[in-house]
N, CA, C and O atoms as a Tinker XYZ file with bonds, in Angstrom:
   448  protein
     1  N    -52.305000  -19.510000    0.142000    73     2
     2  CA   -51.382000  -18.482000    0.520000    64     1     3
     3  C    -50.547000  -18.128000   -0.714000    63     2     4     5
     4  O    -50.005000  -19.007000   -1.384000    81     3
     5  N    -50.455000  -16.868000   -0.992000    73     3     6
     6  CA   -49.708000  -16.427000   -2.168000    64     5     7
     7  C    -48.226000  -16.279000   -1.834000    63     6     8     9
     8  O    -47.819000  -16.269000   -0.672000    81     7
     9  N    -47.446000  -16.165000   -2.893000    73     7    10
    10  CA   -45.999000  -16.025000   -2.694000    64     9    11
    11  C    -45.674000  -14.729000   -1.969000    63    10    12    13
    12  O    -44.757000  -14.670000   -1.150000    81    11
    13  N    -46.450000  -13.682000   -2.288000    73    11    14
    14  CA   -46.206000  -12.405000   -1.624000    64    13    15
    15  C    -46.539000  -12.500000   -0.143000    63    14    16    17
    16  O    -45.817000  -11.964000    0.698000    81    15
    17  N    -47.635000  -13.183000    0.174000    73    15    18
    18  CA   -48.033000  -13.344000    1.561000    64    17    19
    19  C    -46.982000  -14.157000    2.330000    63    18    20    21
    20  O    -46.683000  -13.834000    3.479000    81    19
    21  N    -46.421000  -15.198000    1.719000    73    19    22
    22  CA   -45.382000  -15.986000    2.367000    64    21    23
    23  C    -44.129000  -15.152000    2.628000    63    22    24    25
    24  O    -43.465000  -15.324000    3.650000    81    23
    25  N    -43.810000  -14.252000    1.705000    73    23    26
    26  CA   -42.630000  -13.419000    1.872000    64    25    27
    27  C    -42.802000  -12.454000    3.033000    63    26    28    29
    28  O    -41.847000  -12.154000    3.749000    81    27
    29  N    -44.029000  -11.969000    3.214000    73    27    30
    30  CA   -44.288000  -11.021000    4.293000    64    29    31
    31  C    -44.389000  -11.739000    5.628000    63    30    32    33
    32  O    -43.769000  -11.327000    6.608000    81    31
    33  N    -45.162000  -12.799000    5.667000    73    31    34
    34  CA   -45.404000  -13.510000    6.915000    64    33    35
    35  C    -44.206000  -14.375000    7.293000    63    34    36    37
    36  O    -43.851000  -14.479000    8.468000    81    35
    37  N    -43.609000  -14.970000    6.326000    73    35    38
    38  CA   -42.486000  -15.866000    6.588000    64    37    39
    39  C    -42.854000  -17.261000    6.129000    63    38    40    41
    40  O    -43.961000  -17.740000    6.374000    81    39
    41  N    -41.959000  -17.874000    5.493000    73    39    42
    42  CA   -42.184000  -19.216000    4.974000    64    41    43
    43  C    -41.937000  -20.220000    6.083000    63    42    44    45
    44  O    -41.043000  -20.029000    6.908000    81    43
    45  N    -42.730000  -21.301000    6.111000    73    43    46
    46  CA   -42.478000  -22.313000    7.130000    64    45    47
    47  C    -41.110000  -22.983000    6.925000    63    46    48    49
    48  O    -40.509000  -23.469000    7.883000    81    47
    49  N    -40.625000  -23.007000    5.691000    73    47    50
    50  CA   -39.302000  -23.583000    5.398000    64    49    51
    51  C    -38.296000  -22.447000    5.261000    63    50    52    53
    52  O    -38.061000  -21.947000    4.161000    81    51
    53  N    -37.733000  -22.063000    6.327000    73    51    54
    54  CA   -36.757000  -20.974000    6.267000    64    53    55
    55  C    -35.387000  -21.549000    5.902000    63    54    56    57
    56  O    -34.967000  -22.595000    6.396000    81    55
    57  N    -34.737000  -20.841000    5.045000    73    55    58
    58  CA   -33.396000  -21.289000    4.671000    64    57    59
    59  C    -32.409000  -20.804000    5.713000    63    58    60    61
    60  O    -32.537000  -19.705000    6.253000    81    59
    61  N    -31.435000  -21.631000    5.980000    73    59    62
    62  CA   -30.402000  -21.251000    6.938000    64    61    63
    63  C    -29.411000  -20.317000    6.268000    63    62    64    65
    64  O    -29.152000  -20.438000    5.071000    81    63
    65  N    -28.866000  -19.401000    7.018000    73    63    66
    66  CA   -27.839000  -18.537000    6.416000    64    65    67
    67  C    -26.622000  -19.381000    6.043000    63    66    68    69
    68  O    -26.278000  -20.347000    6.724000    81    67
    69  N    -26.003000  -19.002000    4.978000    73    67    70
    70  CA   -24.834000  -19.741000    4.510000    64    69    71
    71  C    -23.717000  -19.624000    5.535000    63    70    72    73
    72  O    -23.448000  -18.546000    6.066000    81    71
    73  N    -23.078000  -20.748000    5.799000    73    71    74
    74  CA   -21.967000  -20.734000    6.740000    64    73    75
    75  C    -20.736000  -20.182000    6.058000    63    74    76    77
    76  O    -20.483000  -20.444000    4.882000    81    75
    77  N    -19.994000  -19.430000    6.798000    73    75    78
    78  CA   -18.765000  -18.862000    6.260000    64    77    79
    79  C    -17.613000  -19.810000    6.555000    63    78    80    81
    80  O    -17.548000  -20.441000    7.610000    81    79
    81  N    -16.734000  -19.884000    5.616000    73    79    82
    82  CA   -15.517000  -20.660000    5.803000    64    81    83
    83  C    -14.644000  -19.939000    6.819000    63    82    84    85
    84  O    -14.679000  -18.711000    6.888000    81    83
    85  N    -13.860000  -20.671000    7.610000    73    83    86
    86  CA   -12.970000  -19.987000    8.553000    64    85    87
    87  C    -11.959000  -19.088000    7.849000    63    86    88    89
    88  O    -11.454000  -18.135000    8.443000    81    87
    89  N    -11.661000  -19.388000    6.578000    73    87    90
    90  CA   -10.697000  -18.586000    5.844000    64    89    91
    91  C    -11.333000  -17.419000    5.110000    63    90    92    93
    92  O    -10.632000  -16.600000    4.515000    81    91
    93  N    -12.656000  -17.338000    5.147000    73    91    94
    94  CA   -13.334000  -16.289000    4.394000    64    93    95
    95  C    -13.173000  -14.952000    5.098000    63    94    96    97
    96  O    -13.435000  -14.826000    6.294000    81    95
    97  N    -12.750000  -13.987000    4.359000    73    95    98
    98  CA   -12.561000  -12.645000    4.882000    64    97    99
    99  C    -13.479000  -11.687000    4.148000    63    98   100   101
   100  O    -13.772000  -11.883000    2.968000    81    99
   101  N    -13.924000  -10.675000    4.823000    73    99   102
   102  CA   -14.825000   -9.716000    4.194000    64   101   103
   103  C    -14.091000   -8.702000    3.334000    63   102   104   105
   104  O    -14.655000   -8.196000    2.363000    81   103
   105  N    -12.869000   -8.404000    3.664000    73   103   106
   106  CA   -12.132000   -7.362000    2.951000    64   105   107
   107  C    -10.855000   -7.951000    2.371000    63   106   108   109
   108  O     -9.882000   -8.179000    3.089000    81   107
   109  N    -10.867000   -8.196000    1.059000    73   107   110
   110  CA    -9.709000   -8.791000    0.412000    64   109   111
   111  C     -8.505000   -7.878000    0.397000    63   110   112   113
   112  O     -7.374000   -8.361000    0.343000    81   111
   113  N     -8.710000   -6.583000    0.442000    73   111   114
   114  CA    -7.584000   -5.646000    0.433000    64   113   115
   115  C     -6.776000   -5.732000    1.722000    63   114   116   117
   116  O     -5.612000   -5.333000    1.750000    81   115
   117  N     -7.373000   -6.242000    2.773000    73   115   118
   118  CA    -6.649000   -6.368000    4.041000    64   117   119
   119  C     -5.469000   -7.317000    3.905000    63   118   120   121
   120  O     -4.453000   -7.136000    4.576000    81   119
   121  N     -5.587000   -8.323000    3.050000    73   119   122
   122  CA    -4.487000   -9.262000    2.853000    64   121   123
   123  C     -3.299000   -8.575000    2.200000    63   122   124   125
   124  O     -2.154000   -8.786000    2.600000    81   123
   125  N     -3.569000   -7.769000    1.214000    73   123   126
   126  CA    -2.486000   -7.037000    0.561000    64   125   127
   127  C     -1.840000   -6.071000    1.537000    63   126   128   129
   128  O     -0.624000   -5.880000    1.511000    81   127
   129  N     -2.637000   -5.463000    2.393000    73   127   130
   130  CA    -2.093000   -4.555000    3.407000    64   129   131
   131  C     -1.214000   -5.331000    4.382000    63   130   132   133
   132  O     -0.183000   -4.826000    4.825000    81   131
   133  N     -1.615000   -6.559000    4.719000    73   131   134
   134  CA    -0.821000   -7.397000    5.605000    64   133   135
   135  C      0.540000   -7.713000    4.990000    63   134   136   137
   136  O      1.564000   -7.634000    5.668000    81   135
   137  N      0.549000   -8.067000    3.717000    73   135   138
   138  CA     1.803000   -8.363000    3.026000    64   137   139
   139  C      2.651000   -7.098000    2.910000    63   138   140   141
   140  O      3.860000   -7.138000    3.142000    81   139
   141  N      2.028000   -5.979000    2.555000    73   139   142
   142  CA     2.768000   -4.724000    2.452000    64   141   143
   143  C      3.305000   -4.265000    3.812000    63   142   144   145
   144  O      4.378000   -3.666000    3.887000    81   143
   145  N      2.567000   -4.545000    4.873000    73   143   146
   146  CA     3.056000   -4.211000    6.215000    64   145   147
   147  C      4.294000   -5.033000    6.543000    63   146   148   149
   148  O      5.226000   -4.538000    7.177000    81   147
   149  N      4.301000   -6.290000    6.110000    73   147   150
   150  CA     5.497000   -7.109000    6.308000    64   149   151
   151  C      6.686000   -6.560000    5.545000    63   150   152   153
   152  O      7.808000   -6.551000    6.053000    81   151
   153  N      6.443000   -6.104000    4.328000    73   151   154
   154  CA     7.529000   -5.508000    3.554000    64   153   155
   155  C      7.994000   -4.193000    4.180000    63   154   156   157
   156  O      9.189000   -3.902000    4.200000    81   155
   157  N      7.059000   -3.409000    4.686000    73   155   158
   158  CA     7.425000   -2.162000    5.367000    64   157   159
   159  C      8.219000   -2.429000    6.631000    63   158   160   161
   160  O      9.173000   -1.711000    6.932000    81   159
   161  N      7.832000   -3.458000    7.374000    73   159   162
   162  CA     8.575000   -3.841000    8.565000    64   161   163
   163  C      9.990000   -4.259000    8.197000    63   162   164   165
   164  O     10.936000   -4.002000    8.941000    81   163
   165  N     10.126000   -4.900000    7.055000    73   163   166
   166  CA    11.465000   -5.303000    6.606000    64   165   167
   167  C     12.341000   -4.080000    6.346000    63   166   168   169
   168  O     13.522000   -4.071000    6.694000    81   167
   169  N     11.767000   -3.063000    5.740000    73   167   170
   170  CA    12.552000   -1.851000    5.487000    64   169   171
   171  C     12.955000   -1.161000    6.787000    63   170   172   173
   172  O     14.037000   -0.580000    6.872000    81   171
   173  N     12.094000   -1.223000    7.795000    73   171   174
   174  CA    12.426000   -0.629000    9.089000    64   173   175
   175  C     13.509000   -1.447000    9.782000    63   174   176   177
   176  O     14.365000   -0.892000   10.472000    81   175
   177  N     13.474000   -2.774000    9.598000    73   175   178
   178  CA    14.441000   -3.649000   10.264000    64   177   179
   179  C     15.840000   -3.524000    9.689000    63   178   180   181
   180  O     16.813000   -3.913000   10.335000    81   179
   181  N     15.949000   -2.987000    8.482000    73   179   182
   182  CA    17.261000   -2.882000    7.850000    64   181   183
   183  C     18.038000   -1.745000    8.498000    63   182   184   185
   184  O     17.615000   -0.589000    8.494000    81   183
   185  N     19.163000   -2.103000    9.043000    73   183   186
   186  CA    20.099000   -1.131000    9.622000    64   185   187
   187  C     21.469000   -1.471000    9.048000    63   186   188   189
   188  O     21.636000   -2.526000    8.436000    81   187
   189  N     22.437000   -0.607000    9.234000    73   187   190
   190  CA    23.750000   -0.873000    8.619000    64   189   191
   191  C     24.301000   -2.268000    8.894000    63   190   192   193
   192  O     24.911000   -2.863000    8.005000    81   191
   193  N     24.111000   -2.796000   10.072000    73   191   194
   194  CA    24.657000   -4.116000   10.386000    64   193   195
   195  C     23.585000   -5.206000   10.379000    63   194   196   197
   196  O     23.901000   -6.369000   10.634000    81   195
   197  N     22.348000   -4.870000   10.099000    73   195   198
   198  CA    21.273000   -5.856000   10.181000    64   197   199
   199  C     20.489000   -5.967000    8.874000    63   198   200   201
   200  O     19.273000   -6.151000    8.903000    81   199
   201  N     21.147000   -5.861000    7.760000    73   199   202
   202  CA    20.448000   -5.905000    6.475000    64   201   203
   203  C     19.862000   -7.285000    6.214000    63   202   204   205
   204  O     18.823000   -7.393000    5.562000    81   203
   205  N     20.506000   -8.353000    6.712000    73   203   206
   206  CA    20.003000   -9.704000    6.459000    64   205   207
   207  C     18.661000   -9.923000    7.137000    63   206   208   209
   208  O     17.805000  -10.629000    6.604000    81   207
   209  N     18.468000   -9.328000    8.302000    73   207   210
   210  CA    17.187000   -9.440000    8.999000    64   209   211
   211  C     16.065000   -8.850000    8.141000    63   210   212   213
   212  O     14.979000   -9.423000    8.054000    81   211
   213  N     16.327000   -7.721000    7.518000    73   211   214
   214  CA    15.332000   -7.109000    6.641000    64   213   215
   215  C     15.038000   -7.975000    5.430000    63   214   216   217
   216  O     13.884000   -8.096000    5.019000    81   215
   217  N     16.064000   -8.576000    4.858000    73   215   218
   218  CA    15.864000   -9.461000    3.701000    64   217   219
   219  C     15.036000  -10.675000    4.100000    63   218   220   221
   220  O     14.166000  -11.108000    3.344000    81   219
   221  N     15.296000  -11.222000    5.272000    73   219   222
   222  CA    14.538000  -12.390000    5.729000    64   221   223
   223  C     13.071000  -12.043000    5.993000    63   222   224   225
   224  O     12.187000  -12.846000    5.696000    81   223
   225  N     12.808000  -10.875000    6.539000    73   223   226
   226  CA    11.419000  -10.452000    6.771000    64   225   227
   227  C     10.708000  -10.232000    5.438000    63   226   228   229
   228  O      9.536000  -10.578000    5.293000    81   227
   229  N     11.415000   -9.657000    4.465000    73   227   230
   230  CA    10.818000   -9.478000    3.131000    64   229   231
   231  C     10.493000  -10.822000    2.492000    63   230   232   233
   232  O      9.421000  -10.992000    1.910000    81   231
   233  N     11.410000  -11.774000    2.597000    73   231   234
   234  CA    11.172000  -13.101000    2.043000    64   233   235
   235  C      9.993000  -13.770000    2.744000    63   234   236   237
   236  O      9.200000  -14.455000    2.100000    81   235
   237  N      9.872000  -13.580000    4.040000    73   235   238
   238  CA     8.747000  -14.132000    4.786000    64   237   239
   239  C      7.429000  -13.516000    4.320000    63   238   240   241
   240  O      6.432000  -14.225000    4.177000    81   239
   241  N      7.414000  -12.220000    4.085000    73   239   242
   242  CA     6.194000  -11.547000    3.616000    64   241   243
   243  C      5.787000  -12.057000    2.230000    63   242   244   245
   244  O      4.601000  -12.255000    1.967000    81   243
   245  N      6.751000  -12.267000    1.356000    73   243   246
   246  CA     6.430000  -12.794000    0.025000    64   245   247
   247  C      5.967000  -14.241000    0.114000    63   246   248   249
   248  O      5.088000  -14.658000   -0.640000    81   247
   249  N      6.547000  -15.006000    1.024000    73   247   250
   250  CA     6.080000  -16.372000    1.251000    64   249   251
   251  C      4.660000  -16.392000    1.777000    63   250   252   253
   252  O      3.862000  -17.245000    1.387000    81   251
   253  N      4.338000  -15.461000    2.659000    73   251   254
   254  CA     2.969000  -15.338000    3.154000    64   253   255
   255  C      2.007000  -15.009000    2.017000    63   254   256   257
   256  O      0.897000  -15.538000    1.964000    81   255
   257  N      2.432000  -14.144000    1.117000    73   255   258
   258  CA     1.593000  -13.817000   -0.045000    64   257   259
   259  C      1.348000  -15.053000   -0.890000    63   258   260   261
   260  O      0.235000  -15.250000   -1.378000    81   259
   261  N      2.357000  -15.890000   -1.074000    73   259   262
   262  CA     2.197000  -17.115000   -1.857000    64   261   263
   263  C      1.205000  -18.063000   -1.197000    63   262   264   265
   264  O      0.349000  -18.638000   -1.869000    81   263
   265  N      1.316000  -18.226000    0.111000    73   263   266
   266  CA     0.405000  -19.124000    0.830000    64   265   267
   267  C     -1.023000  -18.597000    0.771000    63   266   268   269
   268  O     -1.957000  -19.361000    0.527000    81   267
   269  N     -1.199000  -17.296000    0.994000    73   267   270
   270  CA    -2.539000  -16.712000    0.948000    64   269   271
   271  C     -3.154000  -16.840000   -0.443000    63   270   272   273
   272  O     -4.357000  -17.065000   -0.576000    81   271
   273  N     -2.332000  -16.696000   -1.471000    73   271   274
   274  CA    -2.850000  -16.796000   -2.846000    64   273   275
   275  C     -3.287000  -18.212000   -3.162000    63   274   276   277
   276  O     -4.238000  -18.403000   -3.922000    81   275
   277  N     -2.616000  -19.220000   -2.597000    73   275   278
   278  CA    -3.002000  -20.609000   -2.825000    64   277   279
   279  C     -4.259000  -20.959000   -2.038000    63   278   280   281
   280  O     -5.147000  -21.634000   -2.557000    81   279
   281  N     -4.340000  -20.511000   -0.804000    73   279   282
   282  CA    -5.409000  -20.929000    0.097000    64   281   283
   283  C     -6.729000  -20.224000   -0.195000    63   282   284   285
   284  O     -7.785000  -20.854000   -0.147000    81   283
   285  N     -6.687000  -18.944000   -0.493000    73   283   286
   286  CA    -7.921000  -18.168000   -0.630000    64   285   287
   287  C     -8.418000  -18.144000   -2.067000    63   286   288   289
   288  O     -7.620000  -18.139000   -3.004000    81   287
   289  N     -9.746000  -18.129000   -2.244000    73   287   290
   290  CA   -10.281000  -17.960000   -3.597000    64   289   291
   291  C     -9.999000  -16.552000   -4.115000    63   290   292   293
   292  O     -9.720000  -15.639000   -3.338000    81   291
   293  N    -10.072000  -16.389000   -5.414000    73   291   294
   294  CA    -9.715000  -15.119000   -6.051000    64   293   295
   295  C    -10.547000  -13.965000   -5.509000    63   294   296   297
   296  O    -10.037000  -12.854000   -5.364000    81   295
   297  N    -11.801000  -14.206000   -5.213000    73   295   298
   298  CA   -12.677000  -13.139000   -4.728000    64   297   299
   299  C    -12.212000  -12.596000   -3.382000    63   298   300   301
   300  O    -12.403000  -11.416000   -3.086000    81   299
   301  N    -11.604000  -13.452000   -2.569000    73   299   302
   302  CA   -11.176000  -13.033000   -1.241000    64   301   303
   303  C     -9.707000  -12.650000   -1.176000    63   302   304   305
   304  O     -9.282000  -12.012000   -0.213000    81   303
   305  N     -8.929000  -13.021000   -2.170000    73   303   306
   306  CA    -7.499000  -12.715000   -2.149000    64   305   307
   307  C     -7.233000  -11.244000   -2.443000    63   306   308   309
   308  O     -6.142000  -10.745000   -2.168000    81   307
   309  N     -8.203000  -10.561000   -2.989000    73   307   310
   310  CA    -8.089000   -9.117000   -3.178000    64   309   311
   311  C     -6.972000   -8.712000   -4.111000    63   310   312   313
   312  O     -6.880000   -9.199000   -5.238000    81   311
   313  N     -6.126000   -7.821000   -3.638000    73   311   314
   314  CA    -5.075000   -7.255000   -4.475000    64   313   315
   315  C     -3.916000   -8.211000   -4.723000    63   314   316   317
   316  O     -3.004000   -7.880000   -5.481000    81   315
   317  N     -3.927000   -9.378000   -4.109000    73   315   318
   318  CA    -2.894000  -10.372000   -4.390000    64   317   319
   319  C     -3.127000  -11.067000   -5.722000    63   318   320   321
   320  O     -2.232000  -11.731000   -6.244000    81   319
   321  N     -4.317000  -10.917000   -6.270000    73   319   322
   322  CA    -4.657000  -11.564000   -7.541000    64   321   323
   323  C     -4.147000  -10.702000   -8.686000    63   322   324   325
   324  O     -4.550000   -9.549000   -8.839000    81   323
   325  N     -3.259000  -11.271000   -9.483000    73   323   326
   326  CA    -2.761000  -10.580000  -10.660000    64   325   327
   327  C     -2.998000  -11.444000  -11.885000    63   326   328   329
   328  O     -3.505000  -10.971000  -12.902000    81   327
   329  N     -2.631000  -12.707000  -11.781000    73   327   330
   330  CA    -2.773000  -13.656000  -12.889000    64   329   331
   331  C     -3.554000  -14.854000  -12.394000    63   330   332   333
   332  O     -4.409000  -14.720000  -11.519000    81   331
   333  N     -3.273000  -16.009000  -12.937000    73   331   334
   334  CA    -3.934000  -17.211000  -12.445000    64   333   335
   335  C     -3.372000  -17.566000  -11.066000    63   334   336   337
   336  O     -2.300000  -17.094000  -10.688000    81   335
   337  N     -4.090000  -18.386000  -10.331000    73   335   338
   338  CA    -3.685000  -18.741000   -8.973000    64   337   339
   339  C     -2.301000  -19.397000   -8.960000    63   338   340   341
   340  O     -1.441000  -19.030000   -8.159000    81   339
   341  N     -2.096000  -20.364000   -9.847000    73   339   342
   342  CA    -0.826000  -21.081000   -9.879000    64   341   343
   343  C      0.332000  -20.146000  -10.227000    63   342   344   345
   344  O      1.381000  -20.184000   -9.583000    81   343
   345  N      0.143000  -19.326000  -11.225000    73   343   346
   346  CA     1.217000  -18.423000  -11.636000    64   345   347
   347  C      1.532000  -17.386000  -10.555000    63   346   348   349
   348  O      2.699000  -17.083000  -10.308000    81   347
   349  N      0.508000  -16.849000   -9.919000    73   347   350
   350  CA     0.735000  -15.904000   -8.824000    64   349   351
   351  C      1.509000  -16.565000   -7.686000    63   350   352   353
   352  O      2.484000  -16.005000   -7.183000    81   351
   353  N      1.070000  -17.758000   -7.283000    73   351   354
   354  CA     1.717000  -18.447000   -6.165000    64   353   355
   355  C      3.166000  -18.783000   -6.502000    63   354   356   357
   356  O      4.051000  -18.623000   -5.661000    81   355
   357  N      3.412000  -19.244000   -7.719000    73   355   358
   358  CA     4.786000  -19.554000   -8.121000    64   357   359
   359  C      5.650000  -18.293000   -8.148000    63   358   360   361
   360  O      6.812000  -18.325000   -7.744000    81   359
   361  N      5.092000  -17.208000   -8.613000    73   359   362
   362  CA     5.848000  -15.949000   -8.667000    64   361   363
   363  C      6.195000  -15.465000   -7.264000    63   362   364   365
   364  O      7.348000  -15.129000   -6.996000    81   363
   365  N      5.208000  -15.423000   -6.358000    73   363   366
   366  CA     5.471000  -14.971000   -4.993000    64   365   367
   367  C      6.474000  -15.890000   -4.297000    63   366   368   369
   368  O      7.386000  -15.413000   -3.622000    81   367
   369  N      6.310000  -17.198000   -4.459000    73   367   370
   370  CA     7.237000  -18.141000   -3.829000    64   369   371
   371  C      8.632000  -18.033000   -4.444000    63   370   372   373
   372  O      9.633000  -18.143000   -3.737000    81   371
   373  N      8.699000  -17.821000   -5.746000    73   371   374
   374  CA     9.997000  -17.669000   -6.408000    64   373   375
   375  C     10.746000  -16.437000   -5.945000    63   374   376   377
   376  O     11.955000  -16.485000   -5.722000    81   375
   377  N     10.030000  -15.334000   -5.800000    73   375   378
   378  CA    10.666000  -14.102000   -5.305000    64   377   379
   379  C     11.140000  -14.308000   -3.866000    63   378   380   381
   380  O     12.230000  -13.868000   -3.503000    81   379
   381  N     10.328000  -14.972000   -3.050000    73   379   382
   382  CA    10.719000  -15.239000   -1.666000    64   381   383
   383  C     11.969000  -16.116000   -1.616000    63   382   384   385
   384  O     12.892000  -15.838000   -0.850000    81   383
   385  N     12.001000  -17.167000   -2.423000    73   383   386
   386  CA    13.155000  -18.063000   -2.438000    64   385   387
   387  C     14.402000  -17.346000   -2.952000    63   386   388   389
   388  O     15.489000  -17.525000   -2.404000    81   387
   389  N     14.254000  -16.546000   -3.989000    73   387   390
   390  CA    15.399000  -15.823000   -4.539000    64   389   391
   391  C     15.969000  -14.847000   -3.516000    63   390   392   393
   392  O     17.187000  -14.741000   -3.372000    81   391
   393  N     15.101000  -14.137000   -2.808000    73   391   394
   394  CA    15.576000  -13.199000   -1.795000    64   393   395
   395  C     16.303000  -13.931000   -0.671000    63   394   396   397
   396  O     17.353000  -13.490000   -0.203000    81   395
   397  N     15.735000  -15.043000   -0.248000    73   395   398
   398  CA    16.333000  -15.817000    0.829000    64   397   399
   399  C     17.701000  -16.374000    0.416000    63   398   400   401
   400  O     18.675000  -16.256000    1.159000    81   399
   401  N     17.762000  -16.970000   -0.755000    73   399   402
   402  CA    19.014000  -17.571000   -1.227000    64   401   403
   403  C     20.090000  -16.507000   -1.451000    63   402   404   405
   404  O     21.227000  -16.672000   -1.009000    81   403
   405  N     19.739000  -15.431000   -2.127000    73   403   406
   406  CA    20.731000  -14.385000   -2.379000    64   405   407
   407  C     21.204000  -13.709000   -1.099000    63   406   408   409
   408  O     22.388000  -13.405000   -0.959000    81   407
   409  N     20.291000  -13.473000   -0.169000    73   407   410
   410  CA    20.684000  -12.862000    1.103000    64   409   411
   411  C     21.625000  -13.746000    1.889000    63   410   412   413
   412  O     22.637000  -13.274000    2.408000    81   411
   413  N     21.298000  -15.037000    1.984000    73   411   414
   414  CA    22.168000  -15.951000    2.716000    64   413   415
   415  C     23.495000  -16.168000    1.993000    63   414   416   417
   416  O     24.533000  -16.325000    2.637000    81   415
   417  N     23.467000  -16.177000    0.669000    73   415   418
   418  CA    24.698000  -16.344000   -0.104000    64   417   419
   419  C     25.628000  -15.148000    0.086000    63   418   420   421
   420  O     26.832000  -15.321000    0.277000    81   419
   421  N     25.080000  -13.947000    0.035000    73   419   422
   422  CA    25.904000  -12.762000    0.256000    64   421   423
   423  C     26.499000  -12.749000    1.655000    63   422   424   425
   424  O     27.653000  -12.365000    1.847000    81   423
   425  N     25.714000  -13.166000    2.618000    73   423   426
   426  CA    26.205000  -13.194000    4.013000    64   425   427
   427  C     27.343000  -14.213000    4.158000    63   426   428   429
   428  O     28.355000  -13.936000    4.802000    81   427
   429  N     27.165000  -15.393000    3.554000    73   427   430
   430  CA    28.167000  -16.458000    3.671000    64   429   431
   431  C     29.447000  -16.126000    2.894000    63   430   432   433
   432  O     30.541000  -16.516000    3.300000    81   431
   433  N     29.305000  -15.410000    1.784000    73   431   434
   434  CA    30.484000  -15.117000    0.982000    64   433   435
   435  C     31.309000  -13.970000    1.543000    63   434   436   437
   436  O     32.444000  -13.759000    1.115000    81   435
   437  N     30.761000  -13.232000    2.485000    73   435   438
   438  CA    31.485000  -12.130000    3.098000    64   437   439
   439  C     31.632000  -10.925000    2.198000    63   438   440   441
   440  O     32.554000  -10.131000    2.384000    81   439
   441  N     30.757000  -10.769000    1.235000    73   439   442
   442  CA    30.846000   -9.644000    0.294000    64   441   443
   443  C     30.199000   -8.380000    0.841000    63   442   444   445
   444  O     30.193000   -7.355000    0.160000    81   443
   445  N     29.676000   -8.424000    2.009000    73   443   446
   446  CA    29.040000   -7.230000    2.560000    64   445   447
   447  C     29.778000   -6.708000    3.759000    63   446   448
   448  O     29.372000   -5.704000    4.344000    81   447
């Protein structure tokens, strides 16, 4: 039996399809849209007396970006990939922490 004949008829040793990881996503841009939707929701949540709620939602969205960048491989992280994995995750987490700390500090100091 020739190789061409096996390809047409089918090989007795069929390979199994590769299993997908539960975290594997087909569209990496969807993750960036998810993070941007969180940031957009934060802007909607900001009202004259509820600015802290918007800051907290923004910090949560940036924290989500940090977690997704750590967990997912670069091919699946899509638009969240800018630099190396560690640097991206540290940057997203740092921005989230800074927003959270500054928002809570402003609220506690009564400057708003």
